[in-house]
N, C-alpha and C positions, 0 to 999 in steps of 0.2 A: 513303523509302518508295516513291517512284515507280520508282526503279531496281529494287527488289525485285519490283514488279509486272511490270515489263518483262521481267526475267530469268525470272520464272515463266511469263509468256506465251510467251516464246521457247522455253523448255524444253518446254512442252507443245504448242507449235505443230506441227501436222502429225502428231502421234502418234495411234495407234489407241487408242480407249478400252479400259481394262483388261477391261471386260465382253465384249469381242470374242473373248477367249480366245487372242489372238495377242500375244506380247510386242512392245512398240513398238521399232522400229529407232531406235538413238540418232541424234540429229541430228549434222550435221557440226560444229556449235559444241561440243556435248558431247564429241565425239571429239577435237576440236582442243585443248580445255582439258585433258583427261586426258592426251593425248599430250605436251603442254607439260610437265606435271609429271613424266611418265615420263622425258622427255629431260633435265630438270633433275636428277633423281635419277641418271640414267645418267652425266651429266657430272661430278656431284659425286663419285661413286665410281669414275670412270674405267672404266666398263663398256663393252663393245663394243656397237655398234648404230648405227642411223641413223634419219633422220626417218620413213622408210617402216616400219621395224620398230616404231617408237614408235606410229605411227598404227594399225598392225594390232593391237598389244598393247592399246592403248586401246580399240579397238572390241571386241576379245575380252572384256576386263574388263567393259565396260558391258553387253554382251549377257549375260554370265554373271550379272551383278547383277540383270538384269531378270527372271530366272526361267528355268525350263526351256523348251526349245524343243520 
């Protein structure tokens, strides 16, 4: 239970409240985790790419999920 509370606190830490009308910028930790899974998929299917492209794709995905800009 403690880990879940910590993860929730880290996820929301530093984000802008939704009522501000501005989508929250994803944290580095959120981007890092998404990039990890992107890289795992890329390696599994022998797709081209590198760590930088994984990071950028992860950030793009997270921003698109947070709503319109």
